ROBA-540677 format. One record per atom (N, C-alpha, C): residue in three letters; x, y, z. Coordinates in steps of 0.001 Angstrom, whole numbers, plus 500000, padded with zeros to 6 digits. Each point is the difference from the previous one (the first is absolute). Layout:
ROBA-540677
ALAXYZ
...
This chain:
ROBA-540677
MET294599300353123235
MET500692499966498723
MET499007499633498901
GLN499921500786498971
GLN499111499735498886
GLN500584498891499134
VAL499116499234499382
VAL500446498874499191
VAL499195499935498718
ILE500547499293499030
ILE499250499640498800
ILE499546498563500203
GLY498727499803500271
GLY499471498678500279
GLY498952499590498977
ILE499163499044500408
ILE498979499468499097
ILE499017501086499582
ASN499548500820500955
ASN499044501059499669
ASN500584500982498996
GLU501271500366500205
GLU500644500934499073
GLU500177499371498623
TYR500336498711499988
TYR500122499286498730
TYR498675500011499232
VAL498912499686500712
VAL498685499975499357
VAL499640501380499465
LEU500267501049500789
LEU499688501359499570
LEU500813500386498768
MET501310499730500025
MET500846500357498858
MET499568499276498734
ASN499714498708500120
ASN499616499243498814
ASN498596500345499530
SER499114500406500920
SER498665500436499586
SER500084501274499173
ILE500808500958500474
ILE500178501242499244
ILE500639499715498645
SER501027499145499993
SER500653499651498735
SER499025499319499046
GLY499162499105500535
GLY499037499313499147
GLY498974500938499397
MET499520500968500791
MET499024500960499474
MET500619500897498937
LEU501238500457500246
LEU500678500819498990
LEU500270499201498737
HIS500390498744500170
HIS500300499174498831
HIS498754499723499176
SER498855499823500672
SER498766499737499263
SER499566501196499169
VAL500450501196500384
VAL499623501220499280
VAL500981500320498882
ILE501301499907500291
ILE500994500444499020
ILE500884498866499487
GLY499857498799500537
GLY500858498899499571
GLY499508499353498722
CYS500884499231499379
CYS499635499318498750
CYS500541498582499954
GLN500517499482501108
GLN500541498646500035
GLN499120499146500906
PRO499147499147499422
PRO499051499237500815
PRO500649498879500803
LEU501250499641499709
LEU500637498879500677
LEU500912500439501140
LEU499970501267500356
LEU500866500499501055
LEU499551499459501355
VAL500966499529500789
VAL499711499467501324
VAL500044501136501010
LEU498869500298500622
LEU499912501080500986
LEU499786499392501381
ARG501055499544500584
ARG499933499423501344
ARG501407499941500581
PRO500116499877501328
PRO501331499883500601
PRO500680498707499559
THR501216500096499556
THR500769498827499598
THR501340500010500714
GLY500710498883499897
GLY501305499912500631
GLY500966501077499564
PRO500153500234498688
PRO500931501052499563
PRO499624501390500501
ILE498693500306500068
ILE499585501319500483
ILE500350500151501480
THR499705498968500778
THR500352500036501416
THR501504500135500184
LEU500746499257499203
LEU501458500074500072
LEU500499501388499628
LEU499386500611498995
LEU500397501347499587
LEU499782501003501129
ILE498861499911500675
ILE499714500927501095
ILE500999499804501137
GLU500332498740500296
GLU500982499742501054
GLU501344500636499665
LYS500460499810498759
LYS501306500531499610
LYS499978501526499920
LEU498863500569499616
LEU499890501458500006
LEU500113500551501417
HIS499395499283500942
HIS500105500455501388
HIS501439499918500492
GLU500708498923499635
GLU501410499896500378
GLU500814501121499357
ALA499699500310498732
ALA500719501074499314
ALA499708501355500628
SER498751500214500424
SER499663501281500629
SER500747500182501315
ASP500172498908500763
ASP500780500091501232
ASP501472500258499701
TRP500528499317498987
TRP501416500126499666
TRP500336501398499479
LEU499080500568499213
LEU500219501323499422
LEU499445501126500864
SER499384499645501130
SER499390500993500902
SER498941500824499274
LEU499153499317499232
LEU498921500647499265
LEU498664499581500593
PRO498989500866499954
PRO498664499616500472
PRO499418498907499114
PHE499416498990500633
PHE499549498823499258
PHE498824500294499071
TRP498974500708500504
TRP498795500230499196
TRP500295500751498703
PRO500725501124500027
PRO500316500672498725
PRO500809499116499058
LEU500944499217500551
LEU500788499105499150
LEU499113498962499331
LEU499054499445500752
LEU499074499023499426
LEU499120500641498938
ALA499517501224500263
ALA499132500686499041
ALA500746500320498705
TRP501208500540500109
TRP500762500336498801
TRP500415498751499228
THR500289498934500713
THR500309498740499313
THR498809499531499180
GLY498802500075500588
GLY498802499625499262
GLY499758500876498790
MET500271501303500121
MET499808500909498869
MET500983499698498871
PHE501244499707500352
PHE500978499671498968
PHE499685498659499342
VAL499514499042500776
VAL499583498730499405
VAL498849500227499031
GLY499043500869500389
GLY498909500337499088
GLY500496500661498729
LEU501012500879500125
LEU500577500638498818
LEU500663498971499093
TYR500744499076500588
TYR500640498959499201
TYR498961499150499271
MET498920499649500693
MET498954499197499373
MET499332500763498868
PHE499816501317500171
PHE499424500817498932
PHE500909499994498775
LEU501300500154500207
LEU500942499987498878
LEU500039498630499329
ILE499917498948500799
ILE499974498649499426
ILE498785499815499108
ALA498841500499500457
ALA498786499887499194
ALA500058500905498778
ALA500557501214500153
ALA500042500950498886
ALA500894499510498870
PHE501115499370500337
PHE500946499536498985
PHE499857498508499700
GLU498941499388500525
GLU499692498596499743
GLU501200499093500281
VAL500649500278501101
VAL501141499173500390
VAL499553498585500369
SER498714499837500286
SER499496498678500366
SER500185498977498890
ARG500243500469498770
ARG500249499060498907
ARG501264499181500236
LEU500899500520500805
LEU501254499292500268
LEU499794498791500903
ILE498773499820500510
ILE499743498881500891
ILE500224498672499294
LYS499905499992498667
LYS500200498754499265
LYS501436499506500102
TYR500914500892500388
TYR501390499595500150
TYR500323499529501419
VAL499037500121500893
VAL500204499562501378
VAL499792498492500071
THR501011499292500427
THR499940498544500073
THR499761499547501436
ALA499874498689500155
ALA499836499452501347
ALA501228500275500861
PHE501165500133499355
PHE501221500305500747
PHE499888501360500687
THR499473500996499280
THR499815501327500597
THR499014499944501158
GLU498918499255499819
GLU499017499858501072
GLU500616499342501227
ASN500843499003499769
ASN500639499311501125
ASN500979500909500734
ILE500626500938499273
ILE500913500938500651
ILE499243500856501017
PHE498842500540499589
PHE499206500811500921
PHE499481499155501162
ALA499558498777499704
ALA499510499124501064
ALA501112499667500987
MET501213499769499480
MET501133499699500875
MET500356501201500867
PHE499912501208499426
PHE500309501205500773
PHE499032500162501162
ILE498706499876499714
ILE498992500160501048
ILE500136498897501045
GLY500179498752499517
GLY500145498889500931
GLY501226500130500884
THR501107500476499414
THR501237500155500770
THR499831501012501121
VAL499286501086499726
VAL499792501022501033
VAL499202499432501170
TYR498927499253499705
TYR499191499435501073
TYR500764498914500759
ILE500785499187499282
ILE500809498982500670
ILE501021500657500919
ASN500607501079499522
ASN500967500725500821
ASN499352500557501266
ASP498771500517499879
ASP499291500503501182
ASP499756498877501011
GLY499590498827499492
GLY499765498875500900
GLY501268499521500680
VAL501097499936499244
VAL501281499573500574
VAL500471500994501055
GLN499845501296499726
GLN500384501009500988
GLN499179499862501279
GLY498714499690499847
GLY499169499786501181
GLY500471498806500814
MET500386498909499315
MET500521498835500700
MET501304500329500717
ILE500871500773499355
ILE501275500375500624
ILE499759500827501258
ARG499054500954499936
ARG499697500805501185
ARG499454499135501125
LEU499177499009499641
LEU499426499125501016
LEU501079499160500667
TRP500912499454499206
TRP501051499151500547
TRP501071500808500719
SER500097501281499721
SER501017500838500633
SER499530500599501314
SER498758499739500387
SER499494500553501254
SER500751499386501173
ALA500111500764501072
ALA500803499578501151
ALA499240499104500968
GLN498746499708499726
GLN499217499180500912
GLN500458498550499905
ALA500409499443501122
ALA500554498647500001
ALA498942498927500211
ASP498790500381500368
ASP498982499015500330
ASP499054499704498848
VAL500327500439498824
VAL499091499791498873
VAL500717499305498853
GLU501060499232500306
GLU500740499330498933
GLU499112499009499257
ALA499143499279500742
ALA499102499046499355
ALA499004500710499096
GLN499552501178500427
GLN499072500758499168
GLN500678500477498722
LYS501266500411500108
LYS500732500420498805
LYS500122498847499012
LEU500326498807500523
LEU500122498835499133
LEU498661499648499371
LEU498921500139500775
LEU498671499719499466
LEU499654500959498866
VAL500284501286500189
VAL499713500983498955
VAL500807499693498745
LEU501263499602500175
LEU500826499635498849
LEU499415498803499268
ASN499588498977500754
ASN499414498811499379
ASN498695500328499282
MET499194500868500581
MET498738500357499364
MET500240500838498751
THR501028500845500022
THR500337500778498807
THR500429499083498865
LEU500891499051500317
LEU500437499038498986
LEU498839499113499560
GLY499143499619500956
GLY498856499165499650
GLY499043500696499056
CYS499748501290500232
CYS499127500772499107
CYS500594500071498599
THR501321500213499930
THR500663500080498696
THR499939498669499265
LEU500317498910500696
LEU500006498680499364
LEU498595499572499591
LEU498996500304500829
LEU498622499653499644
LEU499550500758498760
ALA500362501283499913
ALA499648500785498816
ALA500685499449498755
LEU501274499610500122
LEU500712499417498859
LEU499381498669499594
PHE499602499192500984
PHE499380498711499691
PHE498686500180499255
LEU499154500894500491
LEU498713500225499346
LEU500169500638498625
SER501052500778499822
SER500220500665498714
SER500476499044498920
ASN500431498813500384
ASN500538499040499027
ASN499157498736499916
LEU498703500142500226
LEU499104498848499924
LEU499631499621498576
ASP500353500855499017
ASP499595499706498628
ASP500680498756499459
GLY501155499637500544
GLY500711498824499514
GLY499636498730500734
THR498968500034500837
THR499586498830500763
THR498628499526499520
SER499610498843500507
SER498679499450499668
SER499051500105501180
TRP500352500813500982
TRP499176500125501194
TRP498736500780499698
ALA498847499480500451
ALA498698500650499830
ALA499706500248498518
THR499023500846499748
THR499623500299498620
THR500777501209499486
TYR499935500186498692
TYR500727501116499393
TYR499503501336500528
ARG498687500143500158
ARG499431501267500476
ARG500453500305501429
ILE500000498980500859
ILE500434500210501380
ILE501472500383500044
ARG500812499335499182
ARG501426500337499969
ARG500215501432499537
MET499242500450499016
MET500155501367499511
MET499602501020501072
ILE498931499701500743
ILE499577500911501070
ILE501069500084501084
LEU500544498847500394
LEU501041499989501022
LEU501257500712499523
MET500327499861498728
MET501179500677499463
MET499800501511499952
ASP498811500441499596
ASP499734501437499896
ASP500019500687501363
TYR499556499298501029
TYR499909500603501334
TYR500971499340500978
ALA501131499522499481
ALA500964499279500843
ALA500509500862501145
LEU500418501222499690
LEU500556500868501041
LEU498945500384501026
THR498801500340499527
THR498925500382500925
THR499632498845500920
ILE499874498803499430
ILE499664498825500804
ILE501076499732501043
SER501256500094499603
SER501106499740500924
SER500006500996501148
ILE499797501272499684
ILE499999501026501044
ILE498862499768500986
PHE498798499687499500
PHE498860499793500883
PHE500209498770500878
ILE500539498921499430
ILE500214498780500779
ILE501007500242501119
LEU501147500592499667
LEU501029500219501018
LEU499580501072501001
ALA499244501009499550
ALA499494500999500942
ALA499006499362500966
GLY499184499071499500
GLY499076499284500872
GLY500725499141501020
VAL501064499326499556
VAL500801499197500929
VAL500629500887501070
ALA500539501145499593
ALA500609500924500959
ALA498970500517500999
ALA498808500341499508
ALA498952500487500900
ALA499573498916500984
LEU499922498747499524
LEU499632498892500883
LEU501050499783501082
LEU501258499997499605
LEU501075499827500979
LEU500048501166500979
ASN499797501193499486
ASN500071501194500841
ASN498863500049501014
ALA498848499443499637
ALA498825500076500869
ALA499956498880501037
HIS500550498820499665
HIS499789498842500867
HIS501283499382500552
PHE501145500323499470
PHE501213499319500440
PHE501052500966500542
PHE500577500815499159
PHE501012500949500457
PHE500022501169499035
PRO500468501171500470
PRO499996501188499131
PRO500940499840498822
VAL499568500520498875
VAL500791499966498772
VAL500445501412499680
ASP501290500192499807
ASP500531501312499621
ASP499902500162498493
PHE499123500897499567
PHE499864500262498580
PHE501067500995499562
ILE500372499933498732
ILE501022500897499477
ILE499519501432500111
ASP500794500848500611
ASP499669501417500133
ASP500263500696498677
SER498940500467499361
SER500140500652498694
SER499718501490500065
THR499983500577501211
THR499658501417500105
THR501026500876499312
SER501268499604500035
SER501019500814499343
SER499922499892498492
LEU499232499024499501
LEU499853499840498562
LEU498829500801499457
GLY499275500696500882
GLY498860500784499544
GLY498706499230500046
ILE499996498786500607
ILE498784499213500100
ILE499721499786501480
GLY498838500361500459
GLY499668499827501401
GLY498547500317500243
LEU499626500116501251
LEU498626500312500365
LEU499978501283500798
ALA499063500861499678
ALA499820501243500742
ALA498546500401499902
LYS499329499980501146
LYS498588500371500048
LYS499170499156499046
SER500240498662500039
SER499246499032499205
SER500155500206498510
ALA501016500678499571
ALA500249500185498572
ALA501372499466499679
ALA500082499187498935
ALA501290499460499598
ALA500865501123499468
ARG501134500225500650
ARG500838501132499627
ARG500865499649498805
VAL500056500913499049
VAL500883499844498857
VAL501203500892500166
ALA499792501259500347
ALA501116500906500245
ALA499515501149500855
PRO500772500373501001
PRO499593501139500819
PRO499929501266499172
ALA498974500795500231
ALA499842501244499260
ALA500699501152500689
SER500121499952501301
SER500693501055500723
SER500483499447501316
HIS500943500672500595
HIS500571499553501264
HIS499574500962501104
């Protein structure tokens, strides 16, 4: 099964970067894989399955239409309307993206707890505790600005990378437990479009 993985991501963004350097005019454009882009590809793959459409042409035409919209935005200087965008609008988009990822995680937990294996109840509880622990640790680190712990610079670094730090810490704990004590059942995210195939992180299957 073909996949869109790290190599494909690098290739796509390299081509986009070279084209942008030749014909682009916005020096602040971010040319790299981001959460919303990954989420868009996942949802496009789900839509292609639902509509019985080939994924690659759908992805290509979506990119072409997005390029057309961006051209029209630049031609009519719609970017001037950005001054009317408030923090409330930004929070709406952030909440939408966050809700989708939270929903994916909750669905993974439900699938894990719904499995018929009776000998892994302790592992299920451990995964639940580690999921909650990762969330609470990220929330704690994100709210260090109101404390007097450490220096201001250290608090800002911990706040900026709160989620990354939490994920690495809990992933390390899971790996330690899995290697030396008992197996840990990780949330199965293959149905969400995230998995491993031939050493490449899968974003969405390209063909079946």
